N, C-alpha and C positions, 0 to 999 in steps of 0.2 A: 323588518323580517329577521328572524333569529337565524344566526349562522351556527348554532350549536348542533353538533352531530346528533341525530335522533337515537341511534342505537350504539354505534361503535366508533372509536377513533380510527383514522386511517393507518395507524401503526399499533403494535401491541400495547396493551394497557400497562403503563409504567408505574411502579410502586412509588409512593411518596418518600422523599429523602431530602437531600440538600436542595432539591428543586421542587419541593412540594407546594410552593406557592404558584407554580405554573399549571395550566390545564393540560390535559393530554394532547389537545390540538396544538398548543404552543410547543410542547416538547417534541411533537412530530415535526413541526416546522424547523426547530433547531437541529434535529437529526438530519433532515433532508438538506438543510443548508450546510451542515458539517460534511456530509457525504459529497456534495457537489464541490465544496472547496478542496476536497482531496482528490478530485478527478473521477470519483465513482458516480455512475448514473443509476439511481434507483428506478426500479420498474414501476413507476407510478401509473403508467398507462393501463396497467392491468386492474387498477382499482375502479370502482364505479365512478362515473363522471361527477356525481354530486360530491364525493369525497375529494376528488382532485380539485374541484372548485373551492371547497372549504379550505383545503390546504393552501392553495394559491392565495386566497384572501387573507389567511392568517399570516403567511409570509410577508404579504404587503403591509400588514399592520405592525409587524415586529420592529423594534428598535434594536440598538446594540445590546449585547448580552455579555456579562463579565465572564472571564475564563473559568472561574469556579463553578458557575452555573452550567456552563457548557460541559465541563468535566463530569459534573453530577448527572446531567441528562445522558451523557454518553455511557456512563457506568450503568445507569438504570436500563438503558436500551440493550447494552451488552448482556446484562444479567437476564433480561427478559428473553433474549434470543437463545442464550445458553440453556434456559429452563425448558425450551421447547424440545420435547423428545422426538416428535415426528410431525412433519408438516405435510399438508395435502395441497395439490394444485387448486387454483381458483376456478370455479365454474365447470361447466360441461366440457368446454374445449380443452381445459387443462387436464380433466379426468380422462378424456379419450386420448389425449396425447400421451399420458402416462401409461395407458393400457394398449397403445398401438403395438400390434404384433402379438398381443396376449389374448385379446378377444377377437372373434371373427368379424369380418367386414359387415356381414349381415346383422350381427348383434350391435355393432357400432351404429349402423344406419337406423336400427330400430330405436336405440337410445335417443338419437337425435330427434326422431319423430315424436317420441313420448315426452320429451322435455324441450320443446322448441323455443320456449321463452327464456331458458337459461343460457344466455349467450353473452360472453364477455369479449371486450376488445372491439376493434373497428371492423365490421363485416365488409366494408367497401375495400379494405386492403386485400382481402381474400378474393373479392370479385375482380379487382384490378389485376390480379395475378393469373386469372383464367384466360386461356387462349380465345381470341376473337372467333375462332371456328366454332366454339361451343356457345359463344354469346349471340351469334347471329340468329339461331332459331329462337332464342328467348326474345330478342328484339322484334322478331316477326310475329310471334304469337301473343305477346303482351299488348296491353292497350298503349296507345301512343303516349299517354301521360306517364305511364310507368317507364316506357322506353326512353322518354325524355329525361327522367330522373337518372336512369342508368347512364345515359350518355353524358349527363352533366357531372357525374361523380367520377368518371374515368379521366386519366391523363389526356391532355389535348391530342397528343400524337396517336394514342390508342383509340380515342373516340373518333378521330378523323378516319383512321383505317377501318374501324367498325362500320362507320356510316357509309363508306365507299363499298362495303360488301352487301349493303341492303338495297333492294330494288328502288329505283328512282322516286316513284310516287310515295312509297312508304317512308323513304328517307326524308323527303320534303315535309311530310306531315309531322314526323318526329322532331325535325329541326324547328318547325314553328312552335311545337308544344314546349320546347325548351324555354321560350319566352313567357310561358305561363307558370313556370316552376318557382318563381320568386317568392310566393307567399306560402309555400309548403312548409309545414312545421318540421323542425329537425328530427323530432321523434318519429314522424311519419317516414322521413327519408331513411332513418335507421331501421325501422321495421321492414321497409322494402329491401334494404341491404341484407338484413338477417335472413329473410325469406329466400332471397336469391342465392346467398352464400350457402345456405343449408341445402337448397335444391341442387346446386352444382357440386357441392361437396359430397353428396350422397351418391356414390357410384355403386350401383347394384352389384352384388357378388356375381362373378362369372364362373361357370363350371370349367371353361377352357381358357387357357392363357392366350392362345392364338385364335384368329378369326377363322371362319369356315374355309376361305380360299387357301390359307396357308396350311390348314390341317389336311385338306384333300390333296393339295400339292405335295405335302410331305409323304402321304401314304402312296401316291402314285409314283413318287421318286423311287420307292423301293419295290414297286410292283413289276412283274414281268412285262415285257413290251406289249404282248398281245392283250393283257389285262388293261394296261394303260390306254391303249388305242380303243378298246371296246368301251371303256368308261367315258372317255372324252367324246366319242361318237354319240353315246347315249346322252351325255350332258348337252351336246350341241342341239339335240332335238327338244330337250326339256327346258333349258335356259342357256341360250347362246352367249349371253353376256357373262354369266357365271363361268361357263366353259372357257371363254377367252381369258378371264382373270386367272383361272386355274392353270392354263397353259403358260402364262407369264410367271407363275409361282414355281412351276416345275423346272428342275435343272437335271437334264439327262446327258448321256454321252453325246447325243446328236446336238445338244445346245452349246457344246464347248466352243464351236467356231463362232457363235453369235455372242456369247456372254463373257468369254475370256479375252483379255487384251493380249495381242501378240507379244508384247514386252514381258508378260508374266509367264509365258510358256517355259523359258529356261528354269525359272524358279520352281515351277510345278514339276518339271521333269526330274529334278533332283530328289523329289519325294516319292516318285513312282517306282514300283517294282518293274524291272526290265522284263520279267516273265509275263506280267500282266499286259505290258505294251505289245509284246509279241503275240499273245493270245488275242488281244483286241484287234490287231492288224489282220490276223488270219481270219477272224470271225466277221469283221466289219463289212457292211455293204450299204449302199444307198446313202442316207444322211450320216450314218455312223462312219462310213468310209470318208466322207467329206471332212468329218471331225478329225480323223486320223491324218489326213493330208494337211489340215491346218496345223496340227501339232508338229508334223514333220517339217513343215516349211519354216518353223520358228525354232528349230533346234539344230545342232551340228549336222550337216549333211552326211558326214561320215557315219555318225550314229544312226541317222535315219536309214541310210542304205543298209547298214548292218541289221537293223530291226526288220527291214523288208526281206532280207535274205533269210533270216531265221524264221520269219512267218511263212515263207514259201516252203521251207523244209518241214515246217510243222504240219502242214496239210490241213485237212478239215478239222473244225473245232465244234464240239456239241453246243447246242443252245445254252445248256446249263453252265458250261465252263466259260463260254464267250460272254454271256450276260453277267456272270459273277466277276470276271476280270474287269469289264467295263464299269460295274458298280463300284469296285474298289478304287478305280481311277477317279470316278466322280466323287466318291467320298473323300479322297485325298484333296481334291480341288476345293470341295466344300469346307473342309477343315482349315485350309489355308485362308479361305475367304472369311470364315468366322473369326479367325485369329487376327484379321486385319493385315495379313502379309500380301494379299492380292485383293483386287477390287473387281467385281463383275461390271461389265459394260451395261449401262441402262438400256433396256429395250425401248424402242420407239412405240408411241401410241399409248 
């Protein structure tokens, strides 16, 4: 079987000079050996496997080379590199990597679908980096033979975790199918990996960065109390599970006592306007009043008594002013939480 490269050498074509008695493949072997001796690691894995094989065989065939020949090959290689005015990445993955952030995600997905055969590198490395949460549905819908190949190509620890997330009977069938994968051709395994990597890489473009629960929760956070209560009551009748998720996403003044840690209250108090606290105290009732008491229990009692006295002197507060003051307090707490200066207490359930 001939080992001559059919079209191109694995390195730039080198002009003939002091090393003109060498083939391009031999010069490539010398360059790679020289780079490795200097501690440089050439990115040979990006080349087609056939070229990598040819290069490895040529290196195995090479004997010692005199210094003059090495110098001549190195000069030719350097001249060839310097003559390149502009280089482009190899294959579709390289091209899309270069264009990342330049073209839209939908255009990127479309290119992948149109050129699905143009794939360089090891697709299983990409599959292995994907969370098991996304792999479980794949393992459940694919044939047991395909699932067995996937399981066999993952790291043992990751495969064990993935298998544990699959229903028992299905997991047993996949495990048995692993015993039947020994005769599968490497190219078949690669095609399976490419198909899976491209499927999981293709994240359809989303019109909204946040999910519906967070979007509705954010809207209701800034809505008047009566609007929020009416919407949640309506959601209860339409979709109780969704309504419950939205309630957990909402953070209002009344939620302070449940979501804020007592040790964080002094830090929060330093960022609050004292006038807003006085207005909130004068306006609060019901659950909001419980939130006020929670805050007062965790700050200086002298300050708490002073705020209560000012609120008593303030008298009645309009709904508009009261809700605006509470909203400013809530926003200050949200800001501290977003900055990582405080942490909300996780809700149960």
